[in-house]
C-alpha angles and dihedrals in degrees: 000000000000092000091052092051093048091051092057096052113090133186110317112242119241112276093019124099130192088237091056093057095041095090087063102030098049097060091041092053088050089056095253116133112222116251122252096267092048091050092050089051090047093052090051092059122103118276093249091054095050092043091053090049092051090050090050098057134050114273094244097040112143091337089280098156102015127240106323100188106021116196098204135046090234088063091064112096142170103220142102119273094181138015117287113245135174119313094251090053092049090051093050091047091051091046090055091051091050092050090050089058099027098131095049094045092052089052089055091048090055093049091046090053090051090051092051091050092051092048096048093044091051098246094136097164090056091045090053091054091048092049091050090050091050092053092046094051102033105025133230121333142161086250089059091048092052092044092050092050092048092048091049092049093048097044103032106018128228093328092057090046092052094046090053091046092049091054093046097048091047090060105031129085118256102269093043088051088052091051092046091053092053092045091050090055093045092057093047111119093211098049114093115223093239089054091047093051089049089054091050092046092050091056102034110036104210115226141133092259093062117150106250093244092050090046090054092048091048091049088054100047107031114070091174094060100030096101091047097059116109128198094051089173087074090053092051093044095051090047088060088084091058135083113291087242090060091048090056092050093048093044088053091053090047091053090049089049093051095045089047087062089051124243092256087073094051122106120245113283094019095093090057091049091051091050092050091052092048089051094049102079133029105233132133096251095047090048091054095043091053088061091047089056088074095245108141092206125104095013091155111146120244120231089257091052090050091056092046092049091051090051095048090046093059092039090055090051091050092247093134095167093063092038090055092047095052092043091050091051090050089053091051091049098039112018090161094076127074106213097076090053092055094051092043094051095043092049092047091052091049089053091048092243130128110253096240110190116236089229134063115305088235092057127106088243091059091051090052092050096048095047094044086053091056092048096047094044089049093230123177092261094056094121092051090048091051090049090052091051090049090052090051088049089058095044091050097041091127091055127077090244095055098074088039091058092048091049089048089053091051093047095050097038090058103024121206135171104328091212092062123050125212112262090248092053092047095050094051092050122117099213130048094232125170091259091052090049093050090046094052094041099035093121095040130084087222094077092093094048090048090053089051089055089052089050090057090053094043108028117196092009107157095213093052091046092050094050090045090052088051091054092047091051092049093048092049094039094234125143097210122078116229107212131140098205121101097249118167114268095236092053090052090047092053091048092049089050089053091050091051090049092052089048087051091240089141098168091056092044092049091052093052095044090049090051090055091049093053096046106111095214095049111121121238089251091055091046091050091053091047092049090053091048091047090052093048092052096046094046090048084061091044090244096138096150091052089049091053092049095048094046092052092047093052103037109033094105094044106025091173088084090071107091120226099242091042093056098039092049091048092052091053087065092062107109114250110246091017133263123236094229095046098033094053090074109093088211092081100061089042092053092047089052093049091050090058095039091053089048092239086135136014116286107257120167090185093056091046089048091056092059091039090054092047088056092049092049091049087054092047092245135127100194130031091240087067088063090065090079091060098034091123089071091068136065104264094225093050094042092050090049090050094051094044099044113015095042090059123152094256092052094048088049088066091060119097090209089081117069098190144015089251090061089051090050091052090048090054090050091054091050092048091050090055091047092051090057100039104032103040094166090072096035094122092056092053095043089052091051092052090050091048093048091050090050092048092050090054092046092046091054093051094042089050090058094044098045105023095130101035118120102224140183114196097225093169090059090046091052091049091051097042113127111252090241091067093052089046090054091047090050092050092044090053092046091053092043092056091060103110093206104074091203089065089064091061125109138166128267119198121213123214093254119130114288090238090064095058093114091055111038116347105094128063128179114229138168100264091195091059091045090053091045091055090052091048091046093050091047092050093043089052090051092045093050106026109029106129091216106035110009131116094245091054089050092051091047096049100040104029119009098042100083097303097092095044092046093050095047094045095046098082091050094043091050087062094039091241098134134046136197130250122264126224091279093056095252122123113256120246115269098236092170095069096029089062092047105044109014121096101174142028088254090056091047094050094046094045092045091052092046094050092042089053089047091051089051091049093050092047090046091053091047090049091052092048092048100038101032112020102037090051135100120258114210099153138027090258093078101049095153093064111106097204095080113193099162111131123196122221090253092052090051091049090053092048091047091053090048092053093052087083091059113127096211140004088262089053090051089051090050091051091053090049089050089057090049091049089052090052089048091055091051089050092050090055090052091048092052092048092046093050094048094044118019097029092043091050093050094050095044090046089052090050091050093051092048092050090050092050092048090050090053092049104045103012134256098274095044092050094053095106092050092046088053088052089053090051092051089044090053091056092048091045093054090052092045093051090050091051092046092050088053089060087070094067133093093236140043129171119224135170111272127197122233114288142181118268092229091056091047091051092049094045094047093046091049090051091047090055089060099047108030098102127251094328113097110222122220102192126191113194119201118187121172096200133356123246135188116253118207113240093240090061095049099089093046094050090044092053092044092053091045091054091051093049094041090053091049090053096040096053100034093087088207136109089231125035124192110212130180121199113191120185125188120185115197113170109301092343120092119187117197121189122187116189128179135177119254125222116251094241097057121119099242095186092054089048091052090053090051091048090053091054091048090053090057092059119107137169094278122125094261094053094042090057087077089063088073094050122087123218127035122076097313091224091127087067090059091069091051091050095046098042104035109018096040094030095225125160098180114057140116133209117194130170130188140172139200133171094285110035149011117229132195120190124193120184117184134174107214122199093214089066095054115107 
């Protein structure tokens, strides 16, 4: 035993004696764990002391430092192994542990870096071998769990991810299973970061009173909140029970967190502890963070930094060929860092070449390259590209490049001065470049001296020289850069503009930024930076209107150059409610439109209309067509843009100056006619819009006649306007639902019990697919019912509840003068009509007036109840009087969920949900009709009966005869009115239709069919050789006939999309109509041919016509009823056929209205 102990004791550090550590080492060697006070005292000792102690005792002695390299998942824990002390003490304690295992940790760091490179470059087999080696040599860890899940997601998709998660959670303790579940979701390709953070937040409510274990878990899983977490000593202390590899990762994040807060905010002694920790291990992040701690020692550049400095040197000089070459080599050597990608992509774009990644096009590296290219070239899909980079930043959170991607997203989503990075972006960098130095030292006089140090390491480097020249100019308050290198003029101009801006010489800076903007050969990226600088200078002078004007003038043709934060911040300066002087500039409505078009803010026609209307008012106009008279006052290019884009249909629809959609359509036509004449370059666009509006007007008129009384929810419009988060959830729900192993759909759900009770009652296993489906269902149901634009409730309000219902119900009573209105005091007015006719005394007048006033109140009360209680939507048990019942039980949702598992796409899943909602709507309509014809009828007739009886008692039976006759007539009218009102609550109503053109009828009916032909989306091609006029009395029959043909094509296509061709040939009185649709490959053609043969035998006899009363099937029996009885034709033929590719229905009819 003594020999063993002696072998473990190494050279005693200076200032530390064996005797000094004996009070701690002796009990530990005896297997006795120090008490709490002793441990607190021990943690407060210097690093050298603790390190010597740890070297003096066995690694596992008394559980002093936890299990450093656990060999089983069940050994991983989230719990304290020693008392939590101050942050500086925790850092020193951790530093001592790292130094004790320095060699082994650095071996793991090297292997981890190799794994990251393999993952990012797309070499997943190699990554799998490296991960296995890491686990074999260094044991189990949360890092290994996250890496395994990421590798499974990247190589095998969501199913591989879930299989790995299922295995991990079946072996791991509770809190590790919780972490693994979060990590599995974080690496999912389909899960948006905002959705992921919402999931984390719903399980772990973030607050300052967090339980230490929960705080540690939150620190691990929530990148968005990591830098906001206080009490980092708890995070470090809890991590002590983890693998030593995990402790290194977490300590790195803690250091980044502390440096992010700036050392000036750190308490005394903490800076030294941070420095000691950063010095403890040789790893890329610690090497960089040491430099960020503002210690000018050991600034030697790494090999990666050397390559990056060479690349930025050539890029600064405008030698993009060499810059690209060095950057590409840096990517090949270190694909796990972001800076080389940025230089590579920028240089490629400057050379006019596609930035082709040196790795596989399916690799993460290739995704980074392609999306950086979109961002730097300011393409239309820039927001989508930034979102993709953010997702990658979440997936790769455990890698060095993950936080870099998230910082890049933040920097380019809300652009700032390109010469100075955000502190977050600077801290997550891989190389200590001049821009990083200036960013970290921007408020310190040491920036120049730090740049001089860089110059010693990288002599004659153009980037260092340029940033140094910037600092010299700022220090000497000069606007010209003094630099000997041959740097491109535009780069110098942009830097000089930045110097002027920092010196607050805003006029000079504005002039230089404007010069960059107007340079023809400036790239979109350069113009974007200049536009942001221009905005900053003008707003610093409170010249917001001038900023708006200049930005519109310079960016109208390529609005992508306007950065998101620049535009959003500028728009916040627009005065609420408008201002004649400000609002008269056409730039403001244009910029509000661009902000929505670029998706910098949510699309809102009403908000755009407010600014649009302010502009019209400032110009003393009500409608945009009135501006045409003063068009010469505006820049033609801007005015044309305003008319074409801002004055869109949905914006005009917000104006109360237009009474109908037809008026809006005619307004648009007048604007297009002006544009055709005054903006000839875009003539085709405006001519096409006029043709489309004319077509829509014709279709709208016909559709109005065909569907006047249908209660309708525009689900297509809802789908188009659905937030992306709902479709993301539907996608993920489908993905989980397709997993054949039900257990793979499971996830955890955490209750709100105390954190300490996690092992007893906190975690439940649920079907995550069903949980997601319920969220999707509730979101879609909300849209279906409550969408202000397209929902059922809006439809009921506009067509029924808003005056129509009350007017229709009151009409029978008002026609007989039996009810009156309220006066200004709220009392019902006296019924002079009947008082003059039947009353003979004041007593009679008073009694009759009170009776009819009470009757009026009763009728209005019933109407109020019908309108405000019955014709309402019931979504919870609190509104039981509502007849549109959309409550769904858990069992009903389970059935619907199972039915949607067969969906072929997220859109198909959405359609299936909408089908269920339509079915519930139809059931509600039946109940409404029955309630109106029974309960409502009974209440109103009972009210009439009571009123008659009261009037009889007041003025006598004989004297009341005229009014009783009025009640009788009213009863007849009321019965008819209730029947008509109940018919409103149907999906069909026939009305007289004027003559129309066959082409318009075909287009209108096919458009309607697209909305109602089930889950199959119809792609219809209409071919018509020559147009003919259709009598109005034939319209409904032809409409229904076409609908049956198209409905059958959709119903039996067994496909999410059905291609249909309708070809119509009119030759004299004979019209031949052919409807052809593709057949799915799995259909039984022979069986279909047999069915077609039976259909061809059908005629208009009684037996065949019986099928017209039967739902389901092809519906072709109904065609004979339509042709023979509704159209009154004797000479017609219906013939259907099928082959292996398509089904065809031919209808030939000889119509009398075509005979000459």
